[in-house]
N, C-alpha and C positions, 0 to 999 in steps of 0.2 A: 649873589654869592660868586666867589671866584675859586675855581678848582684847577689844580695842576695835574694835567693828564699824564705826566711822566712819573708820578709817585709809584714807588716799589716796582710792580710788574710793568707799569706803564702800558697796560693793555687797553683794548677797545672797550672793555667792560666799564672802565671809569667814565668814558664818554656816554655809553648807553645808560648807565645808572644815574649819572648826573642829569641828563635830559629827562629821564623818567621821574626822578624825584622833584625836579623843578616843576614838572607838570602837576604832580600830586600836591605839592606845597603851594603852588600858585606864586612862586618867586622866580624872577629871572636868574639865569646862571651864565657865567662866562667860563668856558673851558679852554685852556691853552696847553701847549706842548702835547697835543693829542698823539698818542702812540709814538712818542719821541724815541723810545728804545727799540722799536721794531725795524726790521730790514727795510720795509717800505713805510716810513712814518706818515702820519696824517690820516685823514678819513679814507677808508676803502669803500667800495660800493655798498657792502652790507652795513657799514656804520652810517653811511649817508641815508640808507633806507630807514634806519631807526629814527633819525632826526626827522625825516619827512613824515613817517608814520605818526610819531608823537605830535608833530605839528598839525597833522590832519585830524587826529583824535581830539585835540584840545583847542583848535582854532588859533594856534600860536603863531609867532613870528620868529624868523631865524635869519641871522646874518653870518656869512662865511661858510655856509654848508655846500661844499663841493668836494669832489674826489681830490685827495692830496692836501686839503686844507688842514692846518695845524691848530686852528683856533675857531671857536664857534660861540656866538652869543645867541641865547635862546630866551624868548619871553613867552610864557604860556598864555593861552587865551582864557576864556571863562569856563563854562560848564563842559564837562567831558561829553563828547558826542557818542550816541549809542544807536547802532543800526547794523546791517550786514555790510562787511567790508571785504575788499579783495586787495591784497598787496603783493606785488611781484618784485622781488629783489633784483631780478634781471640777470643774475649770475648764479653760481653755485654757493653763494654766501649763505650762512646758516639761517634757515627758517626757524629752527628751534630757539636760537638766541633772540631772534625777533619776537617769537612767541613769549619768551620770558620777560620781555619788555612790555608787551601788550597786556599780559594777564593781570598785573597789578592795576593798570588803568581800567580794565574791564571790571575788576572787583570793586573799585571805588567810584564807578559811574552810578547813575540813577536807574538805568534800565539794562536788561539783558542785551548782549551783543554776540555776534558771531563773526569770525574772522577766517578768511581763507588766505593762506600764505604760500607763495610759490618761491622755491629756492632749493638749497641743499638740505637734506634731512639726515645725511650720514657723512661725516667727515672728521678728520683729526682736529683736536683743539676746540671742539664745540660739543654740546650735549647731543647724543643721538636721539632720534625720535623715540626709540624704545626705552631709553633711560628716562627721558622726560615723562613718558606715559606711565611707566610701571614703577618708577622710583620717586621722582620729584613731585608729580601731581598728587599721588596718594599722601605724601607728607603734607602738602598744602591743604588737602582735604581735612587732615587731622586738625588743622588750624582754623577750620570753618569755611574754607574757600569752596565754592561750587564751580568746578571746571570740568569740561569734557574735551578731549582731543581725539582726533581721528586722522589716520593716514589715508590719503586718496591715491597718491603715487609716490613710490620711493624716488629719491634724488641723490645722486652721487657727484663727486668732483670728477671731471671739470664741467660737465654739461649742465648739472643742476636739473631744473625742471620738475623737481619733486613738489608735491602739494600736500598740505595738511590743513585741517580745520580745527579751530579753537572756539569753544563756546563758553561764555562766562555769565554768571548771574551776580548782581550787586550784593555786597555783604549786608546782612541784617543788622550787624553791629560791628565792633572792631574785630580784627583778626585775633584769634586766641594764640597764646604763646605755644611754642613747640616744646613739649616736655618729654624728653627721651633720655632719662638718666642712665638706664641700663637696658640692654637688648632683650633679656629674658631668653627662654629656650627657643631654638630654631624650629620653625614650623616646616619649611620646605625650601628647596632651591629649584628655581625654574628659569627658563630662558627661551630665546628665539634666535635661530640661525637663519638669516635671510641671504639669498643670493639672487641676483638679477641677470638673466641671460647666461647663466653658468651651470645649468642643470646637467649638461653632458659631462662636466668635470666634477660633479658631485661635491661642489664646494660647501653647501650647507651641511651635508652629512659629515664631511671631513672636519669642519670647524667644530661641530657638535661632538663628534667622536673623541677628538683630542681633548676638548674641554672637559668632557665627562670623565675621561681617563685620569686626568690630572687631579680633578676634584675627588674622584673615588680613592685615589692613593692617599688622600688626606682624611678619608672617612666621610666625605659628603657625596650623597647621591643626588644627581640633578636630572630633572625632566626638561629636555630642551626640544621645543617644536622646530621642525625644519620646514622652511618656506622657500619655494622657488617662484620667482617672478619671470615669466616668459611671455613672448609676444602672443603665443597661441593659447596660453592658459595662465593669465595673470592672477596673482594672489590678491591683488587689490583692484580698485576700480579701473586703473590704467597701469600699464607696465612702465618701468623706468626707461629713460632715454638711452641708457648705456649699460654696460656691464658694471657690476658692483657687488659688494658683499658687506655684511655687518653681523656681528654677534653681540648679544647682550644677555647677561645672566644676573639674577638677583636672588638674594636670600631674604625670606620673610621671617620675622621673629614675633613671639607671642605678645610682646608689649608694644608693638607697632613699629619697631625699627625695621628699616629696609636697607640692605647693603647691596649695591649693584656694581657691575663692572661691564665695560663694553669696549669694542674696538672695531674699526672698519677696515676694509681691504684697500690695498693700493698696489701699484706695480712693484713686484719684487717681494711682496709680503705674502707668504703662503697661508693657506687655510689652516694648516697645522700650527703655524706661528701664532695666528690670531687666537685659535682655541687655547693654546698653552698660556699665552699672555693674559687673556681674559680670566682664565681660571686662577692664575698666580696672583693677579691683583685682587680678585675676590677673596682668596684665602688670606692674603696679607691684611686686608681691611677687617675681615671677620675676626681674625686672631688678635687684632689690636684691641678688641673689646669695644670698638666704635659702635655708635648707634646711627650714624650717617656716614656714607662712604666718602672717599676723597673728592668726588665730584659734587654730590648733592650737598655736602657740608658748605661748600662755597655758594651754591645757588640758593640756599634757604636763608642766608644771612640777611639779605634785604627784607625778606618777608618777616623774619623775626624782629627786625628793627622797626617794622611798621605795626607790629602786634602790640596789644596792650598787656603789659605784664612781662615777667621775666621768662625767657626761653632758656632751656638747658639741653645740650646734646654733646655727645662725645664723637670725636673725629680722629682719623688715623695720624695725621700730621698737619702742621701749619705751613701752608704754601705761601709763597710771595703773592700769589693771586688772591688768596684769602685775606692777607694783610692789607692789600689795596682796598678790598671791599669793606673790611672792618673800619679802616681809616675813613672811607667815604661816608658810611652811615653815621660815624661819629661827627664828621664835619657838617653834614647836611641835615641830619635829623636830631643831633644831640644824643644819640644812643650811647649808653654806657656798656662797653663790651669788656669782658674779662676773659683772658685765655690762660689756662693753667695746665701744666704737666705734660705738654706735648712738644716734641722736637719740631724744628722747622726743616723744610727741605727746599 
């Protein structure tokens, strides 16, 4: 199979999913024009990690896998290997994105596996650990997947060093389709405000307070847990290597829909700005009538394409990133995807 990595968004997701699907299908893949539209085209360390991890899990062979490479040829091996694994991205590259590549491989293996991943857990342009744990994974469980994830240490840009654990059990049968035609009544709105080495500035409280105020003005009451990760009193097994902050909020609905929103801190981005923006995105997605938010709707596409039967869900808008993923599952899996009634952005 030949895949053009520059299609639509031209993001690293095309490379990640191509290698993953190659492994599951047992068919070689040639990916070229990798991240051609990005400021730094070609493989970055986090993308290289994906190739190396899938190669390790399947006993595959790869040519052209190096930082900066714009083309890769991957030939998967035989049976998927199952045991306890440890993977270190080596940078603040997204550990959650790597986890989303590992999870399908674990589900389609023959035995249970556990994976410890070291890298970044909270950063822009990648799923936060909280969104993965409390929004995406529950949606995958609705499809029959048995997945457990745990944060060992928070990790932020630029130092990384975060650690998470993923445990998967092989599927008893095919994945079930995701059926979320309507959200139903809202059950609750909950969230987590985390800050590392920032307790004296009350960053978690400020993010939570602003977020709750914006939501309350629209008629939504939120219960947001405030966590502080410090050297002397870590909230997790080990404290983060640096200062950092992250806010995630999600709404649970009676028919299984989950709408989430999240944002991380960065230099020049105040706690109040984070709180306001997270609340605004959540409100926008809830009031669109969606059953999956703007982030999870992209991430579940591959799983829906791997499921037996027709999936149905509503999303706020069609992004170029989603278009890339839809195109890829059509190309590699022969999935039949229909998108109706939503504007693009």
